Biopython code that builds the backbone (N, CA, C, O; Angstrom):
import numpy as np
from Bio.PDB.StructureBuilder import StructureBuilder

atoms = [
    (1, "MET", "N", (19.286, -3.128, -19.641)),
    (1, "MET", "CA", (18.952, -4.424, -19.055)),
    (1, "MET", "C", (19.056, -4.829, -17.783)),
    (1, "MET", "O", (20.169, -4.714, -17.269)),
    (2, "LEU", "N", (18.127, -5.301, -17.102)),
    (2, "LEU", "CA", (18.327, -5.390, -15.705)),
    (2, "LEU", "C", (19.172, -6.696, -15.310)),
    (2, "LEU", "O", (19.110, -7.724, -15.985)),
    (3, "LYS", "N", (19.916, -6.578, -14.232)),
    (3, "LYS", "CA", (20.469, -7.604, -13.466)),
    (3, "LYS", "C", (19.718, -8.568, -13.161)),
    (3, "LYS", "O", (18.526, -8.312, -12.989)),
    (4, "ASN", "N", (20.151, -9.824, -13.020)),
    (4, "ASN", "CA", (19.276, -10.987, -12.652)),
    (4, "ASN", "C", (18.752, -10.816, -11.214)),
    (4, "ASN", "O", (17.596, -11.150, -10.954)),
    (5, "GLU", "N", (19.512, -10.341, -10.338)),
    (5, "GLU", "CA", (19.013, -10.133, -9.070)),
    (5, "GLU", "C", (17.990, -9.166, -8.903)),
    (5, "GLU", "O", (17.192, -9.293, -7.974)),
    (6, "VAL", "N", (17.914, -8.131, -9.762)),
    (6, "VAL", "CA", (16.773, -7.098, -9.743)),
    (6, "VAL", "C", (15.520, -7.726, -10.400)),
    (6, "VAL", "O", (14.402, -7.676, -9.886)),
    (7, "TYR", "N", (15.808, -8.330, -11.601)),
    (7, "TYR", "CA", (14.618, -9.071, -12.369)),
    (7, "TYR", "C", (13.961, -10.137, -11.515)),
    (7, "TYR", "O", (12.749, -10.317, -11.628)),
    (8, "ASN", "N", (14.655, -10.826, -10.703)),
    (8, "ASN", "CA", (14.103, -11.838, -9.904)),
    (8, "ASN", "C", (13.160, -11.187, -8.868)),
    (8, "ASN", "O", (11.985, -11.496, -8.673)),
    (9, "LEU", "N", (13.814, -10.316, -8.294)),
    (9, "LEU", "CA", (12.799, -9.482, -7.103)),
    (9, "LEU", "C", (11.621, -9.013, -7.807)),
    (9, "LEU", "O", (10.503, -9.203, -7.328)),
    (10, "MET", "N", (11.809, -8.356, -9.013)),
    (10, "MET", "CA", (10.501, -7.829, -9.846)),
    (10, "MET", "C", (9.657, -8.928, -10.126)),
    (10, "MET", "O", (8.468, -8.752, -9.863)),
    (11, "GLU", "N", (10.017, -10.111, -10.638)),
    (11, "GLU", "CA", (9.266, -11.243, -10.862)),
    (11, "GLU", "C", (8.573, -11.711, -9.629)),
    (11, "GLU", "O", (7.370, -11.967, -9.678)),
    (12, "THR", "N", (9.164, -11.822, -8.670)),
    (12, "THR", "CA", (8.581, -12.320, -7.309)),
    (12, "THR", "C", (7.669, -11.379, -6.749)),
    (12, "THR", "O", (6.645, -11.826, -6.234)),
    (13, "GLY", "N", (7.876, -10.128, -6.765)),
    (13, "GLY", "CA", (6.961, -9.022, -6.444)),
    (13, "GLY", "C", (5.764, -9.072, -7.195)),
    (13, "GLY", "O", (4.690, -8.901, -6.619)),
    (14, "THR", "N", (5.829, -9.324, -8.641)),
    (14, "THR", "CA", (4.708, -9.416, -9.333)),
    (14, "THR", "C", (3.757, -10.495, -8.980)),
    (14, "THR", "O", (2.541, -10.325, -8.896)),
    (15, "VAL", "N", (4.398, -11.651, -8.770)),
    (15, "VAL", "CA", (3.582, -12.954, -8.394)),
    (15, "VAL", "C", (2.814, -12.619, -7.008)),
    (15, "VAL", "O", (1.620, -12.860, -6.827)),
    (16, "LEU", "N", (3.586, -12.092, -6.160)),
    (16, "LEU", "CA", (3.035, -11.872, -4.837)),
    (16, "LEU", "C", (1.867, -10.729, -4.843)),
    (16, "LEU", "O", (0.917, -10.746, -4.060)),
    (17, "SER", "N", (2.070, -9.793, -5.786)),
    (17, "SER", "CA", (0.996, -8.752, -5.879)),
    (17, "SER", "C", (-0.229, -9.301, -6.528)),
    (17, "SER", "O", (-1.329, -8.988, -6.074)),
    (18, "LYS", "N", (-0.118, -10.152, -7.627)),
    (18, "LYS", "CA", (-1.054, -10.730, -8.365)),
    (18, "LYS", "C", (-2.034, -11.663, -7.380)),
    (18, "LYS", "O", (-3.259, -11.640, -7.498)),
    (19, "GLY", "N", (-1.384, -12.432, -6.457)),
    (19, "GLY", "CA", (-1.946, -13.353, -5.611)),
    (19, "GLY", "C", (-2.493, -12.832, -4.403)),
    (19, "GLY", "O", (-3.207, -13.600, -3.758)),
    (20, "LEU", "N", (-2.301, -11.677, -3.966)),
    (20, "LEU", "CA", (-2.859, -11.005, -2.872)),
    (20, "LEU", "C", (-4.506, -10.741, -2.992)),
    (20, "LEU", "O", (-5.238, -10.895, -2.014)),
    (21, "HIS", "N", (-4.961, -10.363, -4.182)),
    (21, "HIS", "CA", (-6.230, -10.219, -4.471)),
    (21, "HIS", "C", (-7.273, -11.508, -4.223)),
    (21, "HIS", "O", (-8.454, -11.337, -3.920)),
    (22, "ARG", "N", (-6.764, -12.588, -4.366)),
    (22, "ARG", "CA", (-7.347, -13.888, -3.965)),
    (22, "ARG", "C", (-7.751, -14.265, -2.767)),
    (22, "ARG", "O", (-8.703, -15.022, -2.578)),
    (23, "TYR", "N", (-6.881, -13.638, -1.678)),
    (23, "TYR", "CA", (-7.293, -13.792, -0.244)),
    (23, "TYR", "C", (-8.713, -13.655, 0.134)),
    (23, "TYR", "O", (-9.402, -14.409, 0.821)),
    (24, "GLY", "N", (-9.042, -12.456, -0.494)),
    (24, "GLY", "CA", (-10.739, -12.202, -0.207)),
    (24, "GLY", "C", (-11.443, -13.325, -0.590)),
    (24, "GLY", "O", (-12.233, -13.768, 0.244)),
    (25, "THR", "N", (-11.348, -13.888, -1.642)),
    (25, "THR", "CA", (-12.080, -14.991, -2.048)),
    (25, "THR", "C", (-11.905, -16.342, -1.399)),
    (25, "THR", "O", (-12.817, -17.167, -1.366)),
    (26, "PHE", "N", (-10.615, -16.562, -0.845)),
    (26, "PHE", "CA", (-10.463, -17.577, 0.005)),
    (26, "PHE", "C", (-10.990, -17.500, 1.348)),
    (26, "PHE", "O", (-11.358, -18.507, 1.952)),
    (27, "LEU", "N", (-11.042, -16.198, 1.890)),
    (27, "LEU", "CA", (-11.801, -15.900, 3.194)),
    (27, "LEU", "C", (-13.147, -16.076, 2.993)),
    (27, "LEU", "O", (-13.804, -16.611, 3.886)),
    (28, "ARG", "N", (-13.676, -15.714, 1.963)),
    (28, "ARG", "CA", (-15.222, -16.006, 1.718)),
    (28, "ARG", "C", (-15.605, -17.411, 1.776)),
    (28, "ARG", "O", (-16.616, -17.854, 2.322)),
    (29, "ASP", "N", (-14.609, -18.140, 1.096)),
    (29, "ASP", "CA", (-14.967, -19.576, 1.004)),
    (29, "ASP", "C", (-14.761, -20.358, 2.277)),
    (29, "ASP", "O", (-15.298, -21.446, 2.488)),
    (30, "ALA", "N", (-13.944, -19.732, 3.122)),
    (30, "ALA", "CA", (-13.740, -20.350, 4.428)),
    (30, "ALA", "C", (-14.575, -19.834, 5.572)),
    (30, "ALA", "O", (-14.226, -20.018, 6.738)),
    (31, "GLN", "N", (-15.637, -19.214, 5.256)),
    (31, "GLN", "CA", (-16.577, -18.594, 6.310)),
    (31, "GLN", "C", (-17.051, -19.432, 7.323)),
    (31, "GLN", "O", (-17.462, -18.983, 8.393)),
    (32, "ASP", "N", (-17.017, -20.679, 7.040)),
    (32, "ASP", "CA", (-17.640, -21.845, 8.083)),
    (32, "ASP", "C", (-16.506, -22.359, 8.942)),
    (32, "ASP", "O", (-16.739, -23.118, 9.883)),
    (33, "CYS", "N", (-15.185, -21.930, 8.612)),
    (33, "CYS", "CA", (-14.129, -22.618, 9.300)),
    (33, "CYS", "C", (-13.229, -21.409, 9.684)),
    (33, "CYS", "O", (-12.627, -20.723, 8.857)),
    (34, "PRO", "N", (-13.204, -21.214, 11.097)),
    (34, "PRO", "CA", (-12.248, -20.288, 11.604)),
    (34, "PRO", "C", (-10.866, -20.597, 11.316)),
    (34, "PRO", "O", (-10.127, -19.689, 10.933)),
    (35, "ASN", "N", (-10.386, -21.901, 11.472)),
    (35, "ASN", "CA", (-9.149, -22.371, 11.341)),
    (35, "ASN", "C", (-8.473, -21.936, 9.880)),
    (35, "ASN", "O", (-7.353, -21.467, 9.678)),
    (36, "CYS", "N", (-9.503, -22.240, 8.955)),
    (36, "CYS", "CA", (-9.086, -21.934, 7.515)),
    (36, "CYS", "C", (-8.854, -20.338, 7.435)),
    (36, "CYS", "O", (-7.905, -19.834, 6.833)),
    (37, "GLN", "N", (-9.849, -19.610, 8.124)),
    (37, "GLN", "CA", (-9.733, -18.072, 8.007)),
    (37, "GLN", "C", (-8.312, -17.723, 8.576)),
    (37, "GLN", "O", (-7.552, -16.974, 7.961)),
    (38, "GLN", "N", (-8.025, -18.235, 9.644)),
    (38, "GLN", "CA", (-6.763, -17.828, 10.381)),
    (38, "GLN", "C", (-5.730, -18.141, 9.453)),
    (38, "GLN", "O", (-4.844, -17.313, 9.245)),
    (39, "ILE", "N", (-5.742, -19.292, 8.845)),
    (39, "ILE", "CA", (-4.516, -19.680, 7.918)),
    (39, "ILE", "C", (-4.352, -18.663, 6.659)),
    (39, "ILE", "O", (-3.260, -18.361, 6.178)),
    (40, "TRP", "N", (-5.662, -18.162, 6.185)),
    (40, "TRP", "CA", (-5.614, -17.307, 4.910)),
    (40, "TRP", "C", (-5.138, -15.992, 5.297)),
    (40, "TRP", "O", (-4.477, -15.286, 4.536)),
    (41, "ASN", "N", (-5.521, -15.602, 6.665)),
    (41, "ASN", "CA", (-5.262, -14.183, 7.125)),
    (41, "ASN", "C", (-3.782, -14.242, 7.366)),
    (41, "ASN", "O", (-3.142, -13.294, 6.911)),
    (42, "TYR", "N", (-3.071, -15.256, 8.047)),
    (42, "TYR", "CA", (-1.892, -15.350, 8.232)),
    (42, "TYR", "C", (-1.032, -15.391, 6.762)),
    (42, "TYR", "O", (0.018, -14.757, 6.649)),
    (43, "MET", "N", (-1.511, -16.090, 5.809)),
    (43, "MET", "CA", (-0.769, -16.028, 4.677)),
    (43, "MET", "C", (-0.810, -14.736, 3.998)),
    (43, "MET", "O", (0.245, -14.340, 3.504)),
    (44, "ARG", "N", (-1.761, -14.083, 3.905)),
    (44, "ARG", "CA", (-2.070, -12.788, 3.464)),
    (44, "ARG", "C", (-1.105, -11.792, 3.906)),
    (44, "ARG", "O", (-0.469, -11.111, 3.101)),
    (45, "GLN", "N", (-0.958, -11.671, 5.415)),
    (45, "GLN", "CA", (-0.234, -10.916, 6.006)),
    (45, "GLN", "C", (1.101, -11.241, 5.601)),
    (45, "GLN", "O", (1.771, -10.260, 5.277)),
    (46, "THR", "N", (1.676, -12.373, 5.531)),
    (46, "THR", "CA", (2.985, -12.699, 5.264)),
    (46, "THR", "C", (3.262, -12.378, 3.892)),
    (46, "THR", "O", (4.316, -11.776, 3.686)),
    (47, "ASP", "N", (2.509, -12.666, 2.882)),
    (47, "ASP", "CA", (2.676, -12.068, 1.477)),
    (47, "ASP", "C", (2.804, -10.619, 1.460)),
    (47, "ASP", "O", (3.793, -10.153, 0.895)),
    (48, "GLU", "N", (1.909, -9.792, 2.021)),
    (48, "GLU", "CA", (2.047, -8.247, 2.135)),
    (48, "GLU", "C", (3.412, -7.981, 2.704)),
    (48, "GLU", "O", (4.062, -7.090, 2.158)),
    (49, "GLU", "N", (3.934, -8.612, 3.707)),
    (49, "GLU", "CA", (5.099, -8.139, 4.426)),
    (49, "GLU", "C", (6.200, -8.586, 3.312)),
    (49, "GLU", "O", (7.042, -7.748, 2.989)),
    (50, "GLN", "N", (6.219, -9.692, 2.799)),
    (50, "GLN", "CA", (7.209, -10.006, 1.767)),
    (50, "GLN", "C", (7.279, -9.193, 0.651)),
    (50, "GLN", "O", (8.367, -9.045, 0.094)),
    (51, "LEU", "N", (6.160, -8.575, 0.189)),
    (51, "LEU", "CA", (5.944, -7.654, -1.050)),
    (51, "LEU", "C", (6.572, -6.492, -0.508)),
    (51, "LEU", "O", (7.587, -6.157, -1.118)),
    (52, "LYS", "N", (6.275, -5.835, 0.398)),
    (52, "LYS", "CA", (6.705, -4.648, 1.125)),
    (52, "LYS", "C", (8.362, -4.682, 0.963)),
    (52, "LYS", "O", (8.969, -3.878, 0.256)),
    (53, "ARG", "N", (8.921, -5.619, 1.643)),
    (53, "ARG", "CA", (10.298, -5.764, 1.703)),
    (53, "ARG", "C", (11.050, -5.816, 0.419)),
    (53, "ARG", "O", (12.155, -5.289, 0.289)),
    (54, "ILE", "N", (10.337, -6.559, -0.667)),
    (54, "ILE", "CA", (10.810, -6.589, -2.017)),
    (54, "ILE", "C", (10.978, -5.171, -2.466)),
    (54, "ILE", "O", (12.065, -4.699, -2.800)),
    (55, "LEU", "N", (9.729, -4.448, -2.456)),
    (55, "LEU", "CA", (9.576, -3.229, -2.908)),
    (55, "LEU", "C", (10.666, -2.248, -2.581)),
    (55, "LEU", "O", (11.317, -1.608, -3.407)),
    (56, "ASN", "N", (10.792, -2.207, -1.178)),
    (56, "ASN", "CA", (11.634, -1.431, -0.408)),
    (56, "ASN", "C", (13.142, -1.761, -1.006)),
    (56, "ASN", "O", (13.923, -0.847, -1.272)),
    (57, "HIS", "N", (13.414, -2.907, -1.158)),
    (57, "HIS", "CA", (14.775, -3.227, -1.792)),
    (57, "HIS", "C", (14.809, -3.003, -3.182)),
    (57, "HIS", "O", (15.862, -2.573, -3.654)),
    (58, "LEU", "N", (13.854, -3.216, -3.921)),
    (58, "LEU", "CA", (14.066, -2.713, -5.379)),
    (58, "LEU", "C", (14.170, -1.147, -5.391)),
    (58, "LEU", "O", (14.870, -0.629, -6.261)),
    (59, "LYS", "N", (13.601, -0.471, -4.599)),
    (59, "LYS", "CA", (13.721, 0.979, -4.620)),
    (59, "LYS", "C", (15.315, 1.330, -4.493)),
    (59, "LYS", "O", (15.873, 2.166, -5.204)),
    (60, "GLN", "N", (15.901, 0.629, -3.567)),
    (60, "GLN", "CA", (17.345, 0.853, -3.452)),
    (60, "GLN", "C", (18.266, 0.631, -4.635)),
    (60, "GLN", "O", (19.199, 1.359, -4.975)),
    (61, "HIS", "N", (17.845, -0.522, -5.224)),
    (61, "HIS", "CA", (18.500, -0.841, -6.404)),
    (61, "HIS", "C", (18.025, 0.263, -7.548)),
    (61, "HIS", "O", (18.884, 0.602, -8.361)),
    (62, "PHE", "N", (17.099, 0.665, -7.619)),
    (62, "PHE", "CA", (16.670, 1.808, -8.702)),
    (62, "PHE", "C", (17.277, 2.923, -8.415)),
    (62, "PHE", "O", (17.832, 3.564, -9.308)),
    (63, "ASP", "N", (17.273, 3.366, -7.034)),
    (63, "ASP", "CA", (17.994, 4.590, -6.560)),
    (63, "ASP", "C", (19.584, 4.565, -7.010)),
    (63, "ASP", "O", (20.165, 5.498, -7.564)),
    (64, "LYS", "N", (20.070, 3.487, -6.705)),
    (64, "LYS", "CA", (21.576, 3.381, -6.973)),
    (64, "LYS", "C", (21.756, 3.435, -8.543)),
    (64, "LYS", "O", (22.677, 4.100, -9.018)),
    (65, "GLU", "N", (20.979, 2.818, -9.257)),
    (65, "GLU", "CA", (21.142, 2.924, -10.684)),
    (65, "GLU", "C", (20.989, 4.381, -11.302)),
    (65, "GLU", "O", (21.730, 4.817, -12.182)),
    (66, "VAL", "N", (19.922, 5.083, -10.724)),
    (66, "VAL", "CA", (19.888, 6.429, -11.234)),
    (66, "VAL", "C", (21.027, 7.235, -10.769)),
    (66, "VAL", "O", (21.422, 8.141, -11.503)),
    (67, "GLU", "N", (21.625, 7.009, -9.593)),
    (67, "GLU", "CA", (22.769, 7.669, -9.275)),
    (67, "GLU", "C", (23.962, 7.424, -10.109)),
    (67, "GLU", "O", (24.754, 8.315, -10.419)),
    (68, "LEU", "N", (24.062, 6.208, -10.458)),
    (68, "LEU", "CA", (25.253, 5.802, -11.221)),
    (68, "LEU", "C", (25.077, 6.482, -12.584)),
    (68, "LEU", "O", (26.094, 6.866, -13.163)),
    (69, "ARG", "N", (23.872, 6.663, -13.147)),
    (69, "ARG", "CA", (23.758, 7.211, -14.514)),
    (69, "ARG", "C", (23.907, 8.859, -14.435)),
    (69, "ARG", "O", (24.373, 9.493, -15.382)),
    (70, "LEU", "N", (23.517, 9.407, -13.363)),
    (70, "LEU", "CA", (23.668, 10.771, -13.240)),
    (70, "LEU", "C", (25.231, 11.216, -13.008)),
    (70, "LEU", "O", (25.656, 12.311, -13.377)),
    (71, "THR", "N", (25.986, 10.282, -12.386)),
    (71, "THR", "CA", (27.282, 10.618, -12.218)),
    (71, "THR", "C", (28.151, 10.164, -13.667)),
    (71, "THR", "O", (29.287, 10.589, -13.876)),
    (72, "ALA", "N", (27.649, 9.519, -14.331)),
    (72, "ALA", "CA", (28.449, 8.968, -15.572)),
    (72, "ALA", "C", (28.508, 10.138, -16.599)),
    (72, "ALA", "O", (29.082, 9.985, -17.678)),
]
sb = StructureBuilder()
sb.init_structure("model")
sb.init_model(0)
sb.init_chain("A")
sb.init_seg("    ")
for serial, (resi, resn, name, xyz) in enumerate(atoms, 1):
    if name == "N":
        sb.init_residue(resn, " ", resi, " ")
    sb.init_atom(name, np.array(xyz, "f"), 0.0, 1.0, " ", f" {name:<3s}", serial, name[0])
structure = sb.get_structure()
C-alpha cells in the first residue's frame, strides 16, 4: 500500500500528464491572439516543470522503498 504522500504525488502527476496534451488544441484555438498563445505556452511550460519535479521526487520514494525491501 502506498503512503498518502506518494499517492498524492502520483495522482497529481497523472492529472498534469493528462492535461499536457490539451495545450496544442488551446494554442490552435488561440491562433489569432498572441497574448492567449503566450499564456498557454507559459502554462504548458509550468505544468511540464511541475511534472518533472514530481516524477523526480517519486523516483526517490520508489528507490528508497526498493532499498528498504532489499535490506529486510
